C-alpha positions, 0 to 999 in steps of 0.5 A, spaced: 698 585 157 694 589 152 686 589 152 680 589 148 673 591 150 667 587 147 660 587 149 657 581 152 655 576 150 660 577 144 666 577 149 664 570 152 663 567 145 669 569 143 673 567 149 669 560 148 671 559 141 664 560 138 665 567 135 671 567 131 670 574 127 670 580 130 668 587 126 671 594 128 671 600 125 679 600 125 684 595 123 688 591 128 695 594 129 700 590 126 704 589 133 698 586 136 697 580 131 700 574 134 700 577 141 696 575 147 690 580 149 685 580 155 678 580 153 674 585 157 667 584 157 663 590 158 656 590 160 650 595 160 646 598 166 647 593 172 652 588 174 660 589 173 661 595 168 667 591 166 670 584 167 676 580 164 673 574 161 679 571 158 685 572 153 685 571 145 691 571 140 689 575 134 692 572 128 689 576 122 686 582 120 681 582 114 678 588 111 670 586 111 
């Protein structure tokens, strides 16, 4: 399974459905759209450095 790293608290907000837009400096590759992707929550100092908090399916990619 592919994964995407997202800083907290945004990772948890995306998995819960309260955040529906994620911006990146690059376009989402075509082969990832429609595929279930693990969301890896990354943290700053202290606590676990990375933790899978859930999965999502990206359905589109728009230039923002």
